[in-house]
KESE-462216 format. One record per residue (C-alpha): x, y, z. Coordinates in nm, 2 decimals. Layout:
N
<node <X; Y; Z>>
...
***
This chain:
468
<node <13.80; 8.76; 5.23>>
<node <13.97; 9.05; 5.41>>
<node <13.63; 9.20; 5.50>>
<node <13.53; 8.86; 5.65>>
<node <13.84; 8.84; 5.86>>
<node <13.80; 9.20; 5.98>>
<node <13.44; 9.13; 6.08>>
<node <13.54; 8.81; 6.25>>
<node <13.81; 8.99; 6.45>>
<node <13.56; 9.26; 6.55>>
<node <13.30; 9.00; 6.66>>
<node <13.57; 8.82; 6.87>>
<node <13.68; 9.14; 7.03>>
<node <13.32; 9.23; 7.12>>
<node <13.25; 8.89; 7.25>>
<node <13.57; 8.90; 7.46>>
<node <13.48; 9.24; 7.61>>
<node <13.12; 9.12; 7.68>>
<node <13.26; 8.80; 7.83>>
<node <13.48; 8.99; 8.06>>
<node <13.19; 9.20; 8.17>>
<node <12.96; 8.91; 8.22>>
<node <13.23; 8.72; 8.42>>
<node <13.23; 9.02; 8.66>>
<node <12.89; 8.90; 8.76>>
<node <13.05; 8.58; 8.90>>
<node <13.24; 8.79; 9.15>>
<node <13.08; 9.13; 9.18>>
<node <12.74; 9.15; 9.36>>
<node <12.46; 9.37; 9.24>>
<node <12.14; 9.49; 9.38>>
<node <11.82; 9.34; 9.24>>
<node <11.75; 9.39; 8.87>>
<node <12.11; 9.52; 8.81>>
<node <12.37; 9.33; 8.61>>
<node <12.73; 9.37; 8.50>>
<node <12.63; 9.54; 8.17>>
<node <12.45; 9.81; 8.37>>
<node <12.78; 9.90; 8.54>>
<node <12.90; 10.05; 8.21>>
<node <12.83; 10.42; 8.15>>
<node <12.78; 10.34; 7.78>>
<node <12.50; 10.10; 7.86>>
<node <12.30; 10.41; 7.96>>
<node <12.43; 10.67; 7.72>>
<node <12.38; 10.44; 7.43>>
<node <12.01; 10.45; 7.50>>
<node <12.00; 10.82; 7.44>>
<node <11.96; 10.93; 7.08>>
<node <12.12; 11.27; 7.16>>
<node <12.39; 11.15; 7.40>>
<node <12.66; 11.37; 7.26>>
<node <12.45; 11.69; 7.22>>
<node <12.56; 11.99; 7.43>>
<node <12.30; 12.04; 7.70>>
<node <12.43; 12.37; 7.81>>
<node <12.73; 12.57; 7.67>>
<node <12.98; 12.77; 7.88>>
<node <12.77; 13.09; 7.86>>
<node <12.46; 12.91; 7.98>>
<node <12.65; 12.74; 8.26>>
<node <12.78; 13.08; 8.38>>
<node <12.42; 13.21; 8.38>>
<node <12.30; 12.91; 8.58>>
<node <12.58; 12.96; 8.83>>
<node <12.50; 13.33; 8.87>>
<node <12.13; 13.25; 8.93>>
<node <12.23; 12.99; 9.19>>
<node <12.43; 13.25; 9.38>>
<node <12.13; 13.48; 9.39>>
<node <11.89; 13.21; 9.52>>
<node <11.87; 13.27; 9.90>>
<node <11.75; 12.92; 9.98>>
<node <12.05; 12.76; 9.80>>
<node <12.27; 12.92; 10.06>>
<node <12.57; 12.96; 9.83>>
<node <12.83; 13.23; 9.88>>
<node <12.95; 13.47; 9.61>>
<node <13.31; 13.46; 9.74>>
<node <13.44; 13.73; 9.50>>
<node <13.19; 13.99; 9.62>>
<node <13.18; 13.96; 10.00>>
<node <13.26; 14.25; 10.24>>
<node <13.63; 14.27; 10.31>>
<node <13.59; 14.34; 10.68>>
<node <13.35; 14.24; 10.96>>
<node <13.25; 14.34; 11.31>>
<node <13.42; 14.11; 11.56>>
<node <13.15; 14.13; 11.83>>
<node <12.87; 14.05; 11.59>>
<node <13.07; 13.77; 11.45>>
<node <13.13; 13.62; 11.79>>
<node <12.76; 13.63; 11.86>>
<node <12.68; 13.46; 11.53>>
<node <12.94; 13.19; 11.59>>
<node <12.82; 13.13; 11.95>>
<node <12.46; 13.09; 11.83>>
<node <12.57; 12.86; 11.54>>
<node <12.77; 12.63; 11.77>>
<node <12.50; 12.62; 12.03>>
<node <12.24; 12.51; 11.77>>
<node <12.49; 12.24; 11.65>>
<node <12.53; 12.13; 12.01>>
<node <12.16; 12.10; 12.07>>
<node <12.11; 11.90; 11.74>>
<node <12.37; 11.64; 11.85>>
<node <12.32; 11.63; 12.22>>
<node <12.18; 11.31; 12.37>>
<node <12.23; 11.06; 12.09>>
<node <12.59; 11.09; 11.97>>
<node <12.91; 10.94; 12.10>>
<node <13.28; 11.04; 12.12>>
<node <13.57; 10.83; 12.01>>
<node <13.59; 10.64; 12.34>>
<node <13.23; 10.52; 12.30>>
<node <13.09; 10.75; 12.57>>
<node <12.78; 10.96; 12.52>>
<node <12.87; 11.31; 12.40>>
<node <12.75; 11.52; 12.70>>
<node <12.71; 11.89; 12.72>>
<node <13.06; 11.95; 12.86>>
<node <13.20; 11.78; 12.56>>
<node <13.04; 12.03; 12.33>>
<node <13.09; 12.32; 12.56>>
<node <13.47; 12.27; 12.57>>
<node <13.48; 12.28; 12.18>>
<node <13.26; 12.60; 12.18>>
<node <13.49; 12.77; 12.43>>
<node <13.79; 12.69; 12.21>>
<node <13.61; 12.84; 11.91>>
<node <13.51; 13.18; 12.02>>
<node <13.79; 13.43; 12.05>>
<node <13.71; 13.71; 12.30>>
<node <13.99; 13.92; 12.14>>
<node <13.77; 13.97; 11.84>>
<node <13.51; 14.17; 12.03>>
<node <13.48; 14.54; 11.96>>
<node <13.70; 14.53; 11.65>>
<node <13.66; 14.57; 11.28>>
<node <13.85; 14.27; 11.14>>
<node <13.97; 14.20; 10.79>>
<node <13.85; 13.90; 10.59>>
<node <14.15; 13.70; 10.49>>
<node <14.19; 13.49; 10.18>>
<node <14.31; 13.13; 10.15>>
<node <14.32; 12.83; 9.92>>
<node <14.31; 12.46; 10.01>>
<node <14.66; 12.31; 9.99>>
<node <14.56; 11.95; 10.10>>
<node <14.23; 11.78; 10.03>>
<node <14.04; 11.85; 10.35>>
<node <13.70; 11.89; 10.52>>
<node <13.49; 12.15; 10.68>>
<node <13.39; 12.05; 11.03>>
<node <13.12; 12.15; 11.28>>
<node <13.36; 12.23; 11.56>>
<node <13.74; 12.32; 11.58>>
<node <13.84; 11.97; 11.70>>
<node <13.96; 11.65; 11.55>>
<node <13.74; 11.45; 11.79>>
<node <13.47; 11.26; 11.60>>
<node <13.10; 11.28; 11.68>>
<node <12.94; 10.94; 11.61>>
<node <12.59; 10.80; 11.62>>
<node <12.73; 10.45; 11.66>>
<node <13.06; 10.40; 11.86>>
<node <13.13; 10.10; 11.65>>
<node <13.11; 10.29; 11.32>>
<node <13.39; 10.55; 11.29>>
<node <13.31; 10.59; 10.92>>
<node <13.01; 10.82; 10.98>>
<node <13.13; 11.13; 11.17>>
<node <12.89; 11.42; 11.22>>
<node <13.18; 11.66; 11.26>>
<node <13.20; 11.66; 10.88>>
<node <13.01; 11.92; 10.68>>
<node <13.17; 11.92; 10.34>>
<node <13.48; 11.82; 10.14>>
<node <13.74; 12.08; 10.03>>
<node <13.94; 12.01; 9.71>>
<node <14.29; 12.12; 9.65>>
<node <14.30; 12.48; 9.52>>
<node <13.95; 12.56; 9.64>>
<node <13.91; 12.92; 9.75>>
<node <13.81; 13.01; 10.10>>
<node <13.73; 13.33; 10.30>>
<node <13.89; 13.32; 10.65>>
<node <13.72; 13.49; 10.94>>
<node <13.87; 13.37; 11.27>>
<node <14.10; 13.11; 11.42>>
<node <14.04; 12.89; 11.72>>
<node <14.21; 12.98; 12.04>>
<node <14.48; 12.73; 11.98>>
<node <14.52; 12.85; 11.62>>
<node <14.49; 12.50; 11.49>>
<node <14.17; 12.56; 11.31>>
<node <14.02; 12.84; 11.10>>
<node <13.65; 12.93; 11.06>>
<node <13.60; 12.97; 10.68>>
<node <13.34; 13.01; 10.41>>
<node <13.36; 12.81; 10.09>>
<node <13.13; 12.85; 9.79>>
<node <12.85; 12.65; 9.95>>
<node <12.93; 12.59; 10.32>>
<node <13.10; 12.73; 10.63>>
<node <13.28; 12.56; 10.91>>
<node <13.62; 12.48; 11.06>>
<node <13.92; 12.36; 10.86>>
<node <14.26; 12.25; 10.99>>
<node <14.51; 12.53; 10.96>>
<node <14.76; 12.28; 10.82>>
<node <14.54; 12.22; 10.51>>
<node <14.51; 12.58; 10.38>>
<node <14.76; 12.84; 10.26>>
<node <14.69; 13.21; 10.34>>
<node <14.72; 13.45; 10.05>>
<node <14.89; 13.79; 10.10>>
<node <14.59; 13.97; 9.94>>
<node <14.28; 13.93; 9.73>>
<node <14.47; 13.96; 9.40>>
<node <14.70; 13.67; 9.49>>
<node <14.40; 13.47; 9.60>>
<node <14.21; 13.53; 9.27>>
<node <14.51; 13.44; 9.06>>
<node <14.53; 13.11; 9.24>>
<node <14.19; 12.98; 9.15>>
<node <14.00; 13.21; 8.91>>
<node <14.17; 13.05; 8.61>>
<node <14.09; 13.13; 8.24>>
<node <13.94; 12.82; 8.08>>
<node <14.21; 12.79; 7.82>>
<node <14.46; 12.74; 8.10>>
<node <14.24; 12.52; 8.32>>
<node <14.29; 12.15; 8.39>>
<node <13.99; 11.98; 8.54>>
<node <14.01; 11.65; 8.72>>
<node <13.71; 11.44; 8.62>>
<node <13.83; 11.11; 8.75>>
<node <13.71; 11.00; 9.09>>
<node <14.06; 11.04; 9.23>>
<node <14.41; 11.08; 9.08>>
<node <14.73; 11.07; 9.27>>
<node <15.06; 11.25; 9.19>>
<node <15.36; 11.02; 9.15>>
<node <15.55; 10.91; 9.46>>
<node <15.85; 11.12; 9.52>>
<node <16.15; 11.13; 9.75>>
<node <16.25; 11.46; 9.61>>
<node <15.94; 11.65; 9.73>>
<node <15.74; 11.49; 10.00>>
<node <15.47; 11.75; 9.98>>
<node <15.38; 11.64; 9.63>>
<node <15.44; 11.27; 9.68>>
<node <15.11; 11.08; 9.61>>
<node <14.90; 11.39; 9.67>>
<node <14.53; 11.31; 9.61>>
<node <14.33; 11.52; 9.37>>
<node <13.96; 11.44; 9.38>>
<node <13.68; 11.48; 9.12>>
<node <13.61; 11.85; 9.03>>
<node <13.96; 11.98; 9.13>>
<node <14.07; 12.27; 8.91>>
<node <14.43; 12.37; 8.85>>
<node <14.62; 12.61; 8.63>>
<node <14.82; 12.48; 8.34>>
<node <15.16; 12.62; 8.28>>
<node <15.41; 12.59; 7.99>>
<node <15.71; 12.37; 8.07>>
<node <16.01; 12.37; 7.84>>
<node <16.12; 12.01; 7.79>>
<node <16.49; 12.08; 7.72>>
<node <16.66; 12.02; 8.05>>
<node <16.38; 12.18; 8.25>>
<node <16.29; 11.98; 8.56>>
<node <15.97; 11.98; 8.77>>
<node <15.99; 11.78; 9.09>>
<node <16.31; 11.63; 8.97>>
<node <16.16; 11.52; 8.64>>
<node <16.14; 11.63; 8.28>>
<node <15.78; 11.71; 8.19>>
<node <15.74; 11.49; 7.88>>
<node <15.40; 11.31; 7.86>>
<node <15.27; 11.51; 8.15>>
<node <15.06; 11.81; 8.22>>
<node <15.25; 12.08; 8.40>>
<node <15.03; 12.26; 8.66>>
<node <15.04; 12.49; 8.95>>
<node <14.96; 12.35; 9.29>>
<node <14.91; 12.56; 9.61>>
<node <15.19; 12.51; 9.87>>
<node <15.15; 12.60; 10.23>>
<node <15.49; 12.74; 10.35>>
<node <15.61; 12.70; 10.71>>
<node <15.46; 13.03; 10.82>>
<node <15.12; 12.93; 10.67>>
<node <15.15; 13.16; 10.36>>
<node <15.07; 13.06; 10.00>>
<node <15.31; 12.98; 9.73>>
<node <15.28; 12.85; 9.38>>
<node <15.45; 12.51; 9.31>>
<node <15.49; 12.34; 8.98>>
<node <15.38; 11.98; 8.96>>
<node <15.32; 11.71; 8.69>>
<node <15.01; 11.51; 8.62>>
<node <15.04; 11.21; 8.39>>
<node <14.90; 11.25; 8.04>>
<node <14.66; 10.95; 8.06>>
<node <14.51; 11.07; 8.39>>
<node <14.14; 11.14; 8.39>>
<node <14.18; 11.52; 8.34>>
<node <14.06; 11.76; 8.08>>
<node <14.19; 12.09; 7.94>>
<node <13.89; 12.31; 8.02>>
<node <13.56; 12.18; 8.15>>
<node <13.42; 11.87; 7.99>>
<node <13.14; 11.94; 7.74>>
<node <12.81; 11.89; 7.92>>
<node <12.65; 11.60; 7.74>>
<node <12.46; 11.30; 7.86>>
<node <12.74; 11.07; 7.76>>
<node <12.99; 11.27; 7.97>>
<node <12.76; 11.29; 8.27>>
<node <12.74; 10.91; 8.27>>
<node <13.11; 10.88; 8.20>>
<node <13.20; 11.09; 8.50>>
<node <12.94; 10.94; 8.74>>
<node <13.04; 10.59; 8.66>>
<node <13.41; 10.67; 8.74>>
<node <13.31; 10.66; 9.11>>
<node <13.10; 10.34; 9.09>>
<node <13.18; 10.12; 9.39>>
<node <13.34; 10.40; 9.59>>
<node <13.29; 10.42; 9.96>>
<node <13.02; 10.65; 10.08>>
<node <13.17; 10.95; 10.27>>
<node <12.94; 11.15; 10.49>>
<node <13.02; 11.52; 10.45>>
<node <13.30; 11.43; 10.22>>
<node <13.50; 11.22; 10.47>>
<node <13.72; 10.93; 10.36>>
<node <13.83; 11.14; 10.05>>
<node <13.49; 11.07; 9.89>>
<node <13.13; 11.19; 9.88>>
<node <12.79; 11.15; 10.03>>
<node <12.48; 11.16; 9.81>>
<node <12.45; 11.53; 9.74>>
<node <12.83; 11.57; 9.73>>
<node <12.85; 11.30; 9.46>>
<node <12.60; 11.48; 9.24>>
<node <12.77; 11.81; 9.31>>
<node <13.12; 11.66; 9.22>>
<node <12.99; 11.52; 8.89>>
<node <12.85; 11.86; 8.77>>
<node <13.16; 12.05; 8.89>>
<node <13.35; 11.87; 8.61>>
<node <13.14; 12.07; 8.36>>
<node <13.18; 12.40; 8.54>>
<node <12.83; 12.38; 8.69>>
<node <12.82; 12.47; 9.06>>
<node <12.55; 12.32; 9.27>>
<node <12.45; 12.38; 9.63>>
<node <12.58; 12.17; 9.92>>
<node <12.30; 11.95; 10.05>>
<node <11.97; 11.79; 9.93>>
<node <11.75; 12.08; 10.07>>
<node <11.97; 12.35; 9.91>>
<node <12.01; 12.17; 9.58>>
<node <11.63; 12.12; 9.56>>
<node <11.60; 12.50; 9.60>>
<node <11.81; 12.58; 9.30>>
<node <11.64; 12.79; 9.03>>
<node <11.64; 12.52; 8.76>>
<node <11.37; 12.32; 8.59>>
<node <11.20; 12.11; 8.86>>
<node <10.90; 11.88; 8.90>>
<node <10.70; 11.85; 9.23>>
<node <10.63; 11.48; 9.29>>
<node <10.52; 11.50; 9.65>>
<node <10.14; 11.47; 9.58>>
<node <10.16; 11.23; 9.29>>
<node <10.07; 10.86; 9.29>>
<node <10.33; 10.61; 9.19>>
<node <10.19; 10.58; 8.84>>
<node <10.19; 10.96; 8.80>>
<node <10.55; 10.97; 8.92>>
<node <10.64; 10.72; 8.66>>
<node <10.48; 10.93; 8.39>>
<node <10.71; 11.22; 8.49>>
<node <11.03; 11.01; 8.54>>
<node <11.01; 10.83; 8.20>>
<node <11.03; 11.18; 8.03>>
<node <11.34; 11.29; 8.23>>
<node <11.68; 11.30; 8.07>>
<node <11.99; 11.11; 8.19>>
<node <12.15; 11.33; 8.45>>
<node <11.83; 11.46; 8.61>>
<node <11.84; 11.45; 8.99>>
<node <11.57; 11.27; 9.20>>
<node <11.51; 11.36; 9.56>>
<node <11.33; 11.23; 9.87>>
<node <11.38; 11.35; 10.22>>
<node <11.75; 11.30; 10.31>>
<node <11.87; 11.15; 9.98>>
<node <11.92; 11.23; 9.61>>
<node <12.04; 11.04; 9.31>>
<node <12.13; 11.08; 8.94>>
<node <11.87; 10.93; 8.70>>
<node <12.01; 10.70; 8.44>>
<node <11.70; 10.58; 8.25>>
<node <11.47; 10.28; 8.22>>
<node <11.52; 9.92; 8.13>>
<node <11.25; 9.65; 8.10>>
<node <11.00; 9.88; 8.27>>
<node <11.22; 9.96; 8.57>>
<node <11.38; 10.30; 8.65>>
<node <11.75; 10.32; 8.74>>
<node <11.97; 10.56; 8.93>>
<node <12.33; 10.59; 9.04>>
<node <12.39; 10.73; 9.38>>
<node <12.61; 10.74; 9.69>>
<node <12.40; 10.52; 9.92>>
<node <12.44; 10.49; 10.29>>
<node <12.16; 10.25; 10.39>>
<node <11.84; 10.08; 10.27>>
<node <11.60; 9.81; 10.39>>
<node <11.77; 9.48; 10.35>>
<node <11.68; 9.27; 10.04>>
<node <11.50; 9.02; 10.26>>
<node <11.30; 9.31; 10.41>>
<node <11.39; 9.23; 10.77>>
<node <11.60; 9.52; 10.88>>
<node <11.81; 9.83; 10.78>>
<node <12.11; 9.73; 10.58>>
<node <12.43; 9.93; 10.56>>
<node <12.55; 9.99; 10.20>>
<node <12.79; 10.28; 10.21>>
<node <12.89; 10.27; 9.84>>
<node <12.82; 10.43; 9.51>>
<node <12.58; 10.19; 9.34>>
<node <12.34; 10.14; 9.06>>
<node <11.99; 10.05; 9.18>>
<node <11.62; 10.07; 9.07>>
<node <11.35; 10.27; 9.23>>
<node <11.20; 9.94; 9.35>>
<node <11.43; 9.92; 9.65>>
<node <11.29; 10.02; 9.99>>
<node <11.38; 10.26; 10.26>>
<node <11.40; 10.13; 10.62>>
<node <11.04; 10.25; 10.66>>
<node <10.94; 9.98; 10.41>>
<node <10.83; 10.22; 10.14>>
<node <10.98; 10.20; 9.79>>
<node <11.21; 10.48; 9.67>>
<node <10.95; 10.55; 9.39>>
<node <10.68; 10.61; 9.65>>
<node <10.91; 10.83; 9.86>>
<node <11.02; 11.06; 9.57>>
<node <10.91; 11.42; 9.63>>
<node <11.11; 11.62; 9.36>>
<node <11.30; 11.59; 9.04>>
<node <11.51; 11.86; 8.88>>
<node <11.74; 11.91; 8.58>>
<node <12.05; 12.10; 8.70>>
<node <12.16; 12.22; 8.36>>
<node <11.82; 12.36; 8.26>>
<node <11.72; 12.70; 8.38>>
<node <11.39; 12.75; 8.55>>
<node <11.12; 12.86; 8.30>>
***
């Protein structure tokens, strides 16, 4: 009798959970051949017989990261081992050339925030503000900084947006990449107004607001800030978490920490010890970087709630965890170059894998060049592509020109992905449709050209599997 009651309760609970998910379909819209059940990470990981098997351990991940740094076409920067000084004249020449190329790529089809075409003088004024003539003829030291506020790398040292549609402020070509709190940077020069710094991150270079970074006094302080032993490492794997609102410390109040953020754990005595005016019970105590009034770095203790989507050390790299992390961002707004506190397509894939300690390159071209197991699909028929895809594991990355996505698996003969999607051909087939969200879709949907995603695929790779 007891067993019957227990089974009945389990069945009722399962039906209730399923009913709640099915009811979502009454209010949440899905792309064709996608339903509410497919919005659960477990729907896909449960299809995998080895969903909880470790795909790459910490030693293998370190080897993969080292190989990525050595791959020229991945354009990643070994921050720890860069020269500690540089020639000012040569740097000015490099910077001028870089900015002129950026200008030429944007001239003639972009707009400023007033809705006017971005003319040559618009770009020339930003270039003039970027190159500091005082650098010329000098040997200058590389400086070291960490990100103190979630920020972005920009093309030019200016807050003015560069838009392809004056009615669409959510797609700004100024943005190169997101910068997470506590991310390390090498600092090379400041804009003439000192409001911006030209920096290098692990996989990109550009301009960051000086108010968003904290300058370390030396390399040792810089390394201590972010090169954290894994047993004292707290990794944010949730899409976003926010610190608690505080009137005691405005700098910590509701600070956003995005997926892949890495912080140092500290011991916090509970007996009368306060952090941000609170006892640390049921919280993780961590160190956050603080930018002092003079721009220098300081260590500040903060609390992160115990139930937050964080992990002590990197998450184990399993198919189940890949799905779990990726689906935490489902429905998010698409963020070109990391704008809007979120990710574009390659940034999304990169953020997911950062939670496992695996570092990927910045954009689709550079990620496709990583020295990992890959499959050239460019000359294959659709049927041949399907033969390759159906053998790929959950978490493989599929590419076509300008876009990439995480492979989930197949269902009823269709192939599914999760991706940060900007646009596609409308369902009716009439015109280009703005999506701008992280979505689940099949490879049957079409690009604005009218070709299916399956037909357009040119590469697949497995980021956690070394190139044979």
